[in-house]
C-alpha positions as CSV (number, residue, x, y, z in Angstrom):
1,M,-30.4,-92.8,-7.0
2,F,-27.9,-89.8,-7.0
3,D,-24.2,-89.1,-6.0
4,R,-24.5,-87.5,-3.2
5,V,-27.6,-85.8,-1.0
6,I,-27.1,-82.8,1.3
7,A,-30.5,-83.4,3.0
8,N,-32.1,-81.8,5.6
9,G,-30.4,-78.1,5.3
10,T,-31.8,-74.7,4.8
11,L,-30.7,-74.0,1.3
12,I,-30.5,-70.1,0.4
13,T,-30.7,-68.3,-2.8
14,A,-30.3,-64.8,-3.5
15,E,-34.3,-64.9,-4.3
16,A,-35.4,-67.2,-1.5
17,T,-35.0,-69.3,1.5
18,V,-36.5,-73.1,2.2
19,Q,-35.9,-76.6,3.8
20,A,-34.9,-78.7,1.1
21,D,-32.3,-81.6,0.2
22,L,-30.3,-81.5,-2.9
23,G,-29.2,-84.1,-5.2
24,L,-25.9,-84.0,-6.9
25,R,-24.7,-86.3,-10.4
26,D,-21.7,-85.8,-12.4
27,G,-20.7,-82.3,-10.7
28,R,-24.1,-80.8,-11.2
29,I,-27.0,-80.3,-9.0
30,A,-29.6,-82.8,-10.6
31,A,-32.7,-82.0,-8.1
32,I,-33.8,-80.1,-5.5
33,G,-36.7,-81.7,-3.2
34,R,-37.5,-83.8,0.1
35,R,-36.2,-87.1,0.7
36,L,-34.0,-87.5,-1.7
37,A,-31.7,-90.6,-2.0
38,G,-28.2,-90.8,-2.9
39,L,-25.2,-93.1,-2.4
40,E,-23.7,-90.7,-0.3
41,V,-25.7,-88.3,2.4
42,I,-24.4,-85.3,3.7
43,D,-26.7,-84.8,6.9
44,A,-27.0,-80.8,6.7
45,S,-29.4,-80.3,9.7
46,G,-29.1,-77.1,11.5
47,M,-26.9,-75.7,8.7
48,L,-27.3,-73.4,5.9
49,V,-27.0,-74.7,2.6
50,L,-25.3,-71.8,-0.2
51,P,-23.7,-71.9,-3.8
52,G,-19.9,-71.7,-3.0
53,A,-19.0,-68.0,-3.6
54,I,-17.3,-66.7,-5.9
55,D,-14.3,-63.9,-5.3
56,E,-14.5,-61.6,-8.6
57,H,-10.8,-59.4,-7.7
58,V,-8.0,-61.3,-6.2
59,H,-4.4,-61.6,-7.0
60,L,-2.4,-64.7,-6.4
61,H,1.2,-64.6,-7.2
62,M,1.0,-61.5,-8.5
63,P,4.7,-59.4,-9.1
64,V,4.8,-56.2,-7.7
65,G,8.9,-54.7,-8.8
66,E,10.9,-57.4,-7.1
67,L,8.4,-58.4,-5.0
68,T,5.3,-61.3,-5.4
69,S,2.4,-61.7,-3.3
70,S,2.2,-64.3,-0.5
71,D,-0.2,-66.5,-1.6
72,D,0.5,-69.0,-4.9
73,F,-2.2,-70.2,-6.8
74,Y,-1.9,-73.4,-4.9
75,S,-2.1,-71.9,-1.2
76,G,-4.8,-69.0,-2.1
77,T,-7.3,-71.1,-3.4
78,V,-6.6,-73.5,-0.3
79,A,-7.1,-70.4,1.8
80,A,-10.2,-69.7,-0.3
81,A,-12.0,-73.3,-0.6
82,C,-12.0,-73.1,3.7
83,G,-13.7,-69.6,3.1
84,G,-16.2,-70.8,1.3
85,T,-15.6,-69.6,-1.9
86,T,-15.2,-71.8,-4.6
87,T,-14.6,-69.6,-8.0
88,V,-12.1,-66.9,-7.6
89,I,-11.0,-64.4,-10.8
90,D,-7.5,-63.3,-10.9
91,F,-5.7,-61.2,-13.7
92,A,-3.8,-61.1,-17.0
93,E,-1.2,-58.6,-17.1
94,P,1.0,-58.5,-19.9
95,K,4.6,-57.5,-20.1
96,P,5.2,-54.5,-22.7
97,G,4.8,-55.4,-26.3
98,Q,2.9,-59.0,-25.6
99,P,0.5,-60.4,-26.6
100,L,-3.2,-60.3,-24.8
101,V,-3.5,-63.8,-25.6
102,E,0.4,-65.0,-25.2
103,A,-0.2,-62.9,-21.9
104,L,-3.2,-65.3,-20.7
105,A,-1.9,-68.0,-22.1
106,S,1.6,-67.7,-19.6
107,R,-1.2,-66.9,-16.8
108,R,-2.8,-69.9,-17.0
109,A,0.0,-71.6,-17.5
110,E,1.0,-70.7,-13.8
111,A,-1.9,-71.4,-12.2
112,D,-3.5,-74.7,-14.8
113,G,-1.7,-77.7,-12.0
114,Q,-2.0,-75.6,-8.7
115,V,-5.7,-74.1,-8.2
116,V,-7.7,-76.3,-6.2
117,I,-10.9,-74.6,-7.1
118,D,-12.2,-73.1,-10.6
119,Y,-11.1,-69.6,-11.5
120,G,-11.3,-67.3,-13.9
121,L,-8.9,-64.2,-15.4
122,H,-9.9,-60.5,-16.3
123,M,-6.9,-59.0,-18.8
124,T,-4.9,-56.3,-17.9
125,L,-4.8,-53.4,-20.5
126,A,-2.1,-51.4,-19.3
127,W,-1.6,-49.8,-23.2
128,A,-4.7,-48.5,-25.1
129,D,-3.0,-48.2,-28.5
130,D,-4.2,-49.5,-31.9
131,E,-2.2,-52.6,-32.2
132,T,-3.4,-53.3,-28.3
133,L,-7.0,-52.5,-28.5
134,A,-7.3,-54.9,-32.3
135,Q,-6.4,-58.0,-29.5
136,V,-9.4,-57.8,-27.6
137,P,-11.7,-59.9,-29.7
138,A,-9.0,-62.5,-29.9
139,C,-8.9,-62.8,-25.8
140,I,-13.0,-62.5,-25.8
141,E,-12.4,-65.8,-28.1
142,A,-10.1,-66.9,-25.5
143,G,-12.1,-67.2,-22.5
144,V,-11.5,-63.8,-21.2
145,A,-14.4,-61.1,-21.8
146,S,-13.4,-58.9,-18.5
147,F,-10.7,-56.0,-18.8
148,K,-9.0,-54.2,-15.8
149,L,-8.6,-50.9,-16.2
150,Y,-6.3,-48.4,-14.3
151,M,-5.9,-44.9,-13.8
152,A,-3.3,-45.0,-10.9
153,Y,0.1,-46.8,-11.2
154,E,3.2,-46.0,-13.2
155,G,2.9,-48.8,-16.1
156,L,-0.3,-49.7,-15.2
157,R,-2.7,-46.6,-15.3
158,L,-4.1,-45.4,-18.9
159,D,-4.4,-41.5,-19.2
160,D,-7.8,-39.9,-19.7
161,G,-7.5,-40.2,-23.4
162,G,-6.5,-44.1,-23.2
163,L,-9.4,-44.8,-21.0
164,L,-11.6,-43.7,-23.8
165,R,-10.1,-45.7,-26.4
166,A,-9.7,-48.5,-24.1
167,L,-13.7,-48.0,-23.2
168,A,-14.7,-47.6,-26.6
169,A,-13.1,-50.9,-27.8
170,L,-14.4,-52.7,-25.0
171,R,-18.2,-51.4,-25.8
172,A,-17.9,-52.1,-29.7
173,H,-17.0,-56.1,-28.6
174,G,-18.8,-56.7,-25.6
175,G,-16.3,-56.7,-23.0
176,R,-16.6,-55.5,-19.4
177,A,-14.1,-53.0,-18.1
178,L,-13.5,-53.0,-14.4
179,V,-11.5,-50.0,-13.5
180,H,-9.2,-49.0,-10.2
181,A,-10.4,-45.4,-10.1
182,E,-7.6,-43.3,-8.2
183,N,-6.3,-39.7,-9.1
184,H,-2.6,-41.1,-10.1
185,D,-0.9,-37.3,-10.2
186,A,-2.7,-36.0,-7.3
187,I,-1.5,-38.9,-5.6
188,T,2.1,-38.7,-6.8
189,Y,2.4,-34.8,-5.8
190,L,1.1,-35.6,-2.6
191,V,3.5,-38.6,-1.7
192,A,6.6,-36.5,-2.8
193,Q,5.1,-33.5,-0.3
194,A,5.2,-35.9,2.7
195,L,8.3,-37.2,1.9
196,A,9.9,-33.8,1.5
197,Q,8.2,-33.0,4.9
198,G,10.1,-36.0,6.3
199,R,6.6,-37.7,6.9
200,I,7.5,-41.1,6.2
201,G,5.4,-43.7,8.6
202,P,2.1,-45.6,7.0
203,E,-0.2,-43.4,8.6
204,N,0.6,-40.9,5.8
205,H,-0.8,-43.6,3.2
206,P,-4.9,-42.1,3.8
207,L,-3.4,-38.4,3.8
208,T,-2.0,-39.1,0.4
209,R,-4.7,-41.0,-1.3
210,P,-8.0,-39.0,0.1
211,D,-11.4,-39.7,-0.4
212,W,-12.2,-36.7,-2.3
213,M,-9.5,-37.4,-5.2
214,E,-10.6,-41.2,-5.5
215,A,-14.4,-39.4,-6.1
216,E,-12.7,-37.3,-8.4
217,A,-11.3,-40.0,-10.6
218,V,-14.6,-41.9,-10.1
219,G,-16.4,-39.0,-11.4
220,R,-14.1,-38.3,-14.3
221,L,-14.3,-41.9,-15.0
222,L,-18.1,-42.5,-15.3
223,A,-18.1,-39.2,-17.7
224,L,-15.4,-40.9,-20.0
225,A,-17.8,-43.7,-19.9
226,R,-20.9,-41.7,-21.0
227,V,-19.2,-40.6,-23.5
228,T,-18.7,-44.1,-24.9
229,G,-21.4,-45.2,-24.0
230,T,-19.8,-48.1,-21.7
231,P,-21.3,-50.0,-18.9
232,L,-18.5,-50.9,-16.5
233,V,-17.6,-52.2,-13.0
234,L,-16.2,-50.1,-10.4
235,A,-13.8,-51.8,-8.2
236,H,-13.0,-51.4,-4.2
237,L,-15.1,-48.6,-3.7
238,S,-14.1,-47.4,-0.4
239,C,-15.8,-43.7,0.2
240,A,-19.0,-42.3,0.3
241,L,-18.2,-39.5,-1.9
242,G,-17.4,-42.0,-4.5
243,L,-21.0,-43.8,-4.3
244,E,-22.4,-40.4,-4.5
245,E,-20.9,-39.9,-7.8
246,V,-22.5,-43.1,-8.8
247,R,-25.8,-42.3,-7.7
248,R,-25.4,-39.3,-9.9
249,A,-24.1,-41.2,-13.0
250,R,-27.3,-43.9,-12.3
251,A,-29.8,-40.9,-12.0
252,R,-28.7,-39.7,-15.8
253,G,-29.1,-43.4,-17.2
254,Q,-25.7,-45.1,-17.2
255,T,-24.8,-48.5,-16.0
256,V,-22.7,-49.1,-13.4
257,W,-21.8,-51.7,-11.4
258,V,-20.0,-51.2,-8.1
259,E,-17.8,-53.4,-6.0
260,T,-16.3,-53.1,-2.0
261,C,-14.7,-55.1,0.1
262,P,-14.9,-55.9,3.8
263,Q,-11.7,-54.2,5.0
264,Y,-13.8,-50.9,3.3
265,L,-16.7,-52.4,5.6
266,L,-15.2,-53.2,8.6
267,L,-12.0,-51.6,9.2
268,D,-11.5,-47.6,9.5
269,E,-8.3,-45.0,9.2
270,A,-7.6,-45.6,12.8
271,E,-5.8,-48.4,12.1
272,Y,-2.8,-46.5,10.3
273,R,-2.1,-45.2,13.7
274,R,-1.5,-48.1,15.4
275,P,2.0,-47.8,17.3
276,G,5.4,-48.3,15.5
277,F,5.2,-49.8,12.2
278,E,2.2,-51.5,13.0
279,G,-0.4,-49.5,10.4
280,A,1.8,-51.3,7.2
281,K,-0.4,-53.8,7.7
282,F,-3.2,-52.0,6.2
283,V,-1.8,-50.5,3.9
284,M,-3.7,-51.0,0.5
285,S,-5.6,-49.0,-2.4
286,P,-7.6,-47.4,-2.0
287,P,-7.2,-47.1,1.5
288,L,-9.2,-47.4,4.7
289,R,-11.7,-44.6,5.4
290,T,-13.7,-43.2,8.4
291,A,-16.0,-44.9,10.1
292,A,-18.7,-42.3,8.0
293,D,-18.0,-44.4,5.1
294,R,-18.2,-47.7,6.2
295,Q,-21.8,-47.1,7.2
296,A,-22.6,-45.5,4.4
297,L,-21.1,-48.6,2.1
298,W,-23.6,-50.9,4.2
299,A,-26.1,-48.7,3.5
300,G,-25.2,-49.3,-0.1
301,L,-25.1,-52.8,0.0
302,A,-28.3,-53.1,1.5
303,A,-30.0,-50.9,-0.3
304,G,-28.6,-52.7,-3.8
305,E,-26.5,-50.1,-4.7
306,V,-23.1,-51.6,-4.0
307,N,-23.5,-55.1,-6.0
308,T,-20.7,-57.1,-4.8
309,V,-18.2,-57.6,-2.0
310,A,-14.6,-59.3,-3.3
311,T,-11.6,-59.1,-1.1
312,D,-8.6,-57.6,-3.5
313,H,-6.7,-60.2,-2.1
314,C,-3.0,-59.1,-2.5
315,P,-1.4,-60.7,1.0
316,F,2.5,-59.8,1.9
317,F,4.2,-60.8,4.8
318,Y,4.5,-58.0,7.3
319,E,8.4,-59.0,8.7
320,T,10.0,-59.2,5.2
321,Q,8.1,-57.6,2.7
322,K,5.9,-54.8,4.2
323,T,9.0,-53.9,6.4
324,R,10.7,-52.2,2.8
325,G,8.9,-49.5,3.1
326,L,10.5,-49.0,7.4
327,H,11.9,-45.5,6.2
328,N,9.8,-44.4,3.2
329,F,5.5,-45.5,3.4
330,S,5.3,-45.2,-0.3
331,R,7.6,-48.5,-0.6
332,I,5.1,-50.3,1.3
333,P,3.6,-52.9,-1.0
334,G,-0.3,-52.5,-1.0
335,G,-2.5,-55.1,-0.2
336,A,-3.8,-57.7,2.5
337,P,-5.2,-60.8,2.9
338,G,-8.6,-61.8,2.7
339,I,-9.8,-64.2,0.6
340,E,-10.9,-66.7,3.5
341,T,-12.6,-65.0,5.6
342,R,-15.0,-62.6,3.5
343,L,-18.3,-64.9,3.7
344,A,-17.8,-65.3,7.3
345,L,-17.4,-62.1,7.9
346,L,-20.4,-61.0,5.8
347,Y,-22.3,-63.4,7.7
348,S,-21.1,-61.9,11.3
349,H,-21.2,-58.5,11.0
350,G,-24.3,-58.4,8.3
351,V,-26.5,-61.3,8.7
352,R,-26.3,-61.6,12.2
353,T,-26.9,-57.8,12.9
354,G,-29.5,-57.7,10.6
355,R,-27.4,-55.0,8.3
356,L,-28.5,-57.8,5.3
357,S,-30.5,-60.6,4.9
358,P,-29.2,-63.8,3.9
359,E,-30.4,-63.5,0.9
360,R,-28.7,-60.4,0.0
361,W,-25.7,-62.1,1.4
362,V,-25.4,-64.8,-1.0
363,E,-26.7,-62.2,-3.6
364,V,-23.3,-60.2,-3.0
365,C,-20.9,-63.3,-2.3
366,C,-22.2,-65.5,-4.7
367,T,-25.0,-64.5,-7.5
368,E,-23.8,-61.3,-8.5
369,P,-20.3,-61.6,-9.2
370,A,-21.3,-64.6,-11.9
371,R,-23.9,-62.3,-13.2
372,R,-21.3,-59.6,-13.7
373,F,-18.5,-61.7,-15.0
374,G,-20.1,-64.4,-17.0
375,L,-19.9,-67.1,-14.7
376,A,-24.3,-67.4,-14.8
377,P,-26.2,-69.7,-14.6
378,R,-23.5,-72.9,-14.0
379,K,-21.7,-70.8,-11.1
380,G,-23.1,-68.5,-7.8
381,T,-26.8,-70.2,-7.6
382,L,-28.5,-73.4,-6.1
383,A,-30.1,-74.4,-9.7
384,I,-30.5,-77.8,-11.6
385,G,-28.0,-77.8,-14.3
386,A,-25.6,-75.8,-12.2
387,D,-22.2,-76.8,-11.1
388,A,-22.7,-78.3,-7.7
389,D,-20.4,-75.6,-5.9
390,V,-21.8,-75.8,-2.3
391,V,-21.3,-74.5,1.2
392,I,-22.5,-76.1,4.2
393,F,-22.0,-73.2,6.6
394,D,-23.1,-73.6,10.5
395,P,-24.1,-70.4,11.3
396,E,-23.2,-71.3,15.5
397,R,-19.6,-72.3,14.5
398,R,-17.0,-70.1,16.5
399,V,-13.6,-69.2,14.9
400,T,-11.1,-66.8,16.5
401,L,-9.2,-65.2,13.9
402,S,-5.0,-65.4,13.5
403,P,-2.7,-66.6,10.9
404,Q,-2.3,-69.9,12.9
405,T,-6.5,-70.9,12.6
406,L,-6.3,-69.5,8.8
407,H,-4.8,-71.5,5.9
408,Q,-4.0,-67.8,4.2
409,R,0.4,-67.8,3.6
410,V,0.7,-64.2,5.4
411,D,2.2,-63.7,8.9
412,Y,-0.4,-62.2,9.8
413,C,-4.5,-61.0,9.8
414,P,-6.4,-57.7,9.7
415,Y,-8.9,-58.9,11.9
416,E,-6.5,-60.7,14.5
417,G,-8.1,-62.0,17.8
418,E,-11.8,-61.2,16.2
419,E,-14.6,-63.7,17.2
420,L,-16.4,-64.6,14.8
421,Q,-19.9,-66.9,14.9
422,G,-20.7,-68.5,11.8
423,W,-18.3,-70.6,9.1
424,P,-18.4,-73.1,6.2
425,V,-17.8,-76.8,7.8
426,T,-18.2,-78.6,4.5
427,V,-17.1,-77.1,0.7
428,L,-17.8,-79.1,-2.3
429,S,-16.4,-78.1,-5.9
430,R,-18.2,-79.6,-8.8
431,G,-19.8,-82.3,-6.2
432,E,-16.2,-83.3,-4.9
433,V,-15.8,-82.2,-1.4
434,V,-12.9,-80.4,-1.2
435,V,-13.3,-79.0,2.5
436,R,-14.8,-81.6,5.8
437,D,-14.7,-80.0,8.9
438,G,-13.2,-77.0,8.0
439,E,-10.0,-78.7,6.5
440,F,-9.1,-78.8,3.4
441,I,-8.9,-82.3,2.0
442,G,-9.0,-81.5,-2.0
443,T,-5.8,-81.9,-4.5
444,A,-3.8,-79.3,-6.1
445,G,-4.8,-79.2,-10.0
446,R,-8.3,-79.9,-10.0
447,G,-9.5,-76.0,-10.6
448,R,-10.4,-75.4,-13.9
449,F,-10.2,-72.3,-15.9
450,L,-14.1,-71.0,-16.5
451,P,-14.2,-69.0,-19.9
452,T,-16.4,-66.2,-20.4
453,E,-18.4,-65.0,-23.2
454,A,-19.0,-61.4,-24.1
455,D,-22.7,-61.9,-25.2
456,R,-23.4,-63.2,-21.6
457,W,-23.3,-59.2,-20.6
458,R,-26.0,-58.4,-22.3
459,G,-28.6,-60.9,-20.8
460,S,-31.3,-60.1,-18.2
461,R,-31.1,-60.6,-14.3
462,L,-31.2,-64.5,-14.2
463,R,-33.1,-66.2,-11.1
464,S,-31.3,-68.9,-9.4
465,W,-34.3,-71.4,-9.0
466,G,-36.1,-73.1,-12.6
467,P,-39.6,-72.6,-12.5
468,E,-40.6,-75.6,-11.3
469,V,-39.1,-75.1,-8.1
470,S,-39.9,-71.7,-8.0
471,A,-43.4,-73.3,-8.3
472,A,-42.4,-75.8,-5.5
473,I,-41.1,-73.3,-3.1
474,T,-44.4,-71.2,-3.5
475,A,-46.3,-74.4,-2.6
476,A,-44.0,-75.2,0.3
477,C,-44.3,-78.8,-0.5
478,W,-42.3,-80.6,-2.6
479,P,-44.2,-84.6,-2.7
480,T,-41.7,-85.5,-5.7
481,A,-38.7,-84.0,-6.8
482,A,-37.6,-81.4,-9.1
483,T,-34.7,-83.4,-11.3
484,M,-32.3,-82.6,-14.6
């Protein structure tokens, strides 16, 4: 007898789709089979049952100068859960001179007691001096094996020498590099030029961060990584030219994974030309690109050239925070909301349109983020022994997107008024129902910090199903349950 059984659903993993029940016990998946019995049975007839999604790139309660992103660790993880995401990975950003492990402890203190789902952290490396890089092993030992490197933003960016030193250190210790690739000096020059010419509106944002300069930064980063032999993850790729640089690097034998975001798949630079100041809602970095770039990213996602879809969720209130840049677009805080809508957007625009198979949808939103950031095999999969992070997804449910229908704490939605078909209705985190009928019913502080281990980077491609379950799928007949 199981604690809970999710019965009669269509189970989807990165490898297979099958009609089966899930038996849950002690917060884990304990059985995959037919006609399972449980103390509680959740009928998933007509529903898709998939692993809880993992958002590998979010910024909750993030300070940007005198501002802080509008979603804190409670509101942001509530919104994530309602959107079918059961794990997020945020960032720890050390202050000047602060030890990395101390910054990690400080960030965990902000999150623990607030998060409603499980979370991990990346460590930002804003300095690449010997003293800082010597702390990388201790940071990995403390549970953070991925490190954010910036090529833009004053106070965060590393120059080429710093990037080389950081990449070499991560290569030596088995850490993973997640890199924001833009050309800082070109951006600074173009912004100053625009302002000197009296061009102050948000429509100038994409003009000062052109796609060819993003591609230049991607190519330069990959050349530096070639020197050190370091595998890396390229954050929030927005353009076709950047993807061409990745293809060239892979052709010469480099290991690079690519992350993009729904906004780069679904929106384009026309948003910046909205009347008045409305374009400020879409100020993010990199900026939105062209329709041709969107198509190139969709094709790359379907072909496996783009590996994951994250959100880079970093919301700011339009009325009280974005407007600080009313007379100077460079002062508009960069970032947009998206933590709640990713899974449904990719279903409506990807699966329903035939751009993505259901299995690929699950792979890019759930399974591959777990592989890339050391959370597999406990997260991102429906497998015996994995955490019972499960989404019951209604492929027919219609939701119109707006600040009123979503749980993200922000006063606008980039997809305002769009009706999606397909939405999570029930979400379980470690076997506990935290969302029922689309509404949050969990509690603050139940989420756990997820440590990662550096040696997990070196693993081969994981399979979601255990061998005995794969055999059962092949046979398409499960007279008895496969169990732990």
